[in-house]
C-alpha positions as CSV (number, residue, x, y, z in Angstrom):
1,X,119.7,178.2,193.4
2,X,123.0,178.7,191.5
3,X,123.8,176.4,188.6
4,X,124.8,176.0,185.0
5,X,123.7,173.6,182.3
6,X,125.0,172.6,178.9
7,X,122.1,171.8,176.5
8,X,122.0,171.9,172.7
9,X,125.6,172.9,172.5
10,X,125.3,176.0,174.8
11,X,125.9,176.8,178.4
12,X,122.8,178.3,180.0
13,X,121.6,179.1,183.5
14,X,120.1,175.9,184.9
15,X,116.6,177.4,185.1
16,X,116.8,178.1,181.3
17,X,117.7,174.5,180.4
18,X,115.0,172.7,178.5
19,X,114.6,169.5,176.4
20,X,111.8,168.7,174.0
21,X,108.8,166.8,175.3
22,X,109.3,164.7,172.2
23,X,112.9,163.7,173.3
24,X,112.9,159.9,173.1
25,X,115.0,159.6,176.2
26,X,112.4,161.7,178.1
27,X,109.5,159.7,176.7
28,X,110.9,156.2,177.0
29,X,113.8,156.3,179.4
30,X,116.2,155.9,176.5
31,X,119.0,157.6,178.2
32,X,121.9,157.1,180.5
33,X,123.6,159.4,183.1
34,X,126.2,159.6,185.8
35,X,126.6,162.1,188.7
36,X,130.0,163.3,190.0
37,X,130.5,165.4,193.1
38,X,132.5,168.6,193.4
39,X,133.9,169.3,196.9
40,X,135.8,172.4,197.7
41,X,136.2,173.2,194.0
42,X,137.5,169.8,193.0
43,X,135.8,166.8,191.3
44,X,135.8,163.5,193.2
45,X,136.9,160.7,190.9
46,X,135.5,162.3,187.7
47,X,137.5,159.9,185.6
48,X,135.7,156.9,187.2
49,X,132.4,158.5,186.6
50,X,133.2,159.2,182.9
51,X,134.4,155.6,182.5
52,X,131.1,154.3,183.7
53,X,129.1,156.9,181.7
54,X,130.9,156.0,178.4
55,X,130.6,152.2,179.2
56,X,126.8,152.7,179.5
57,X,126.7,154.7,176.3
58,X,128.4,151.8,174.4
59,X,126.0,149.3,175.9
60,X,123.0,151.4,174.9
61,X,124.5,152.3,171.5
62,X,124.2,156.0,172.2
63,X,126.7,158.4,170.7
64,X,126.8,161.6,172.7
65,X,128.4,163.5,169.8
66,X,131.3,164.4,172.2
67,X,134.5,162.7,173.1
68,X,135.3,161.7,176.7
69,X,137.7,164.7,176.9
70,X,135.0,167.1,175.6
71,X,132.5,165.8,178.2
72,X,135.1,166.3,180.9
73,X,135.7,169.9,179.7
74,X,132.0,170.6,179.6
75,X,131.6,169.3,183.2
76,X,134.5,171.5,184.4
77,X,133.1,174.5,182.5
78,X,129.6,174.0,184.1
79,X,131.2,174.2,187.5
80,X,133.4,177.2,186.6
81,X,130.4,179.1,185.2
82,X,128.2,178.3,188.1
83,X,130.7,179.6,190.6
84,X,130.0,176.7,192.9
85,X,132.6,175.1,195.1
86,X,130.4,172.3,196.4
87,X,128.2,170.8,193.7
88,X,127.1,167.8,191.9
89,X,127.4,167.5,188.1
90,X,125.1,165.2,186.2
91,X,126.1,164.1,182.7
92,X,123.2,162.8,180.7
93,X,122.8,161.5,177.2
94,X,119.4,161.0,175.6
95,X,118.3,159.6,172.2
96,X,116.9,163.1,171.5
97,X,113.9,163.7,169.2
98,X,112.0,161.2,167.3
99,X,111.3,163.1,164.1
100,X,108.0,162.6,162.3
101,X,108.3,161.3,158.7
102,X,104.8,160.2,157.5
103,X,101.3,159.3,158.7
104,X,99.8,155.9,157.8
105,X,96.4,154.8,158.8
106,X,96.3,156.9,162.0
107,X,99.8,155.9,163.0
108,X,102.7,158.4,162.9
109,X,105.8,156.7,161.6
110,X,108.9,158.1,163.1
111,X,112.7,157.9,162.7
112,X,115.2,158.4,165.5
113,X,117.2,161.5,165.8
114,X,120.8,161.6,167.0
115,X,121.9,161.4,170.6
116,X,123.0,164.4,172.6
117,X,125.1,164.9,175.7
118,X,123.9,167.3,178.4
119,X,125.5,168.4,181.7
120,X,124.3,170.2,184.7
121,X,126.1,171.6,187.8
122,X,123.9,172.3,190.8
123,X,124.6,173.1,194.5
124,X,125.1,170.2,196.8
125,X,122.9,169.9,199.9
126,X,123.8,172.4,202.5
127,X,125.8,174.6,200.1
């Protein structure tokens, strides 16, 4: 399957995209996402999807570390690099890693890392 992902500030083939098993969003569903479709090489209502994504980020107090325009550019670049004309693009923001700081009586005390934006472009059904 063709695809492209943006993870840890880099564009990679989708099968190489990985997040840590200690990512707080992965462990505790502390994340938000939205999915936009690309049909015949053009996004369908990407602006509306980004509006909803950034509204969810604000409600969850997640900072993706990227502006709306940067996320838009990343989504477009994922599609361009994938070579797909019919695809869906998921933008995702997780709370990232919970970093260990100290052990106390058998409990691992942790502090939150920063949030991070991810994007993936994959082929649509039937492509």
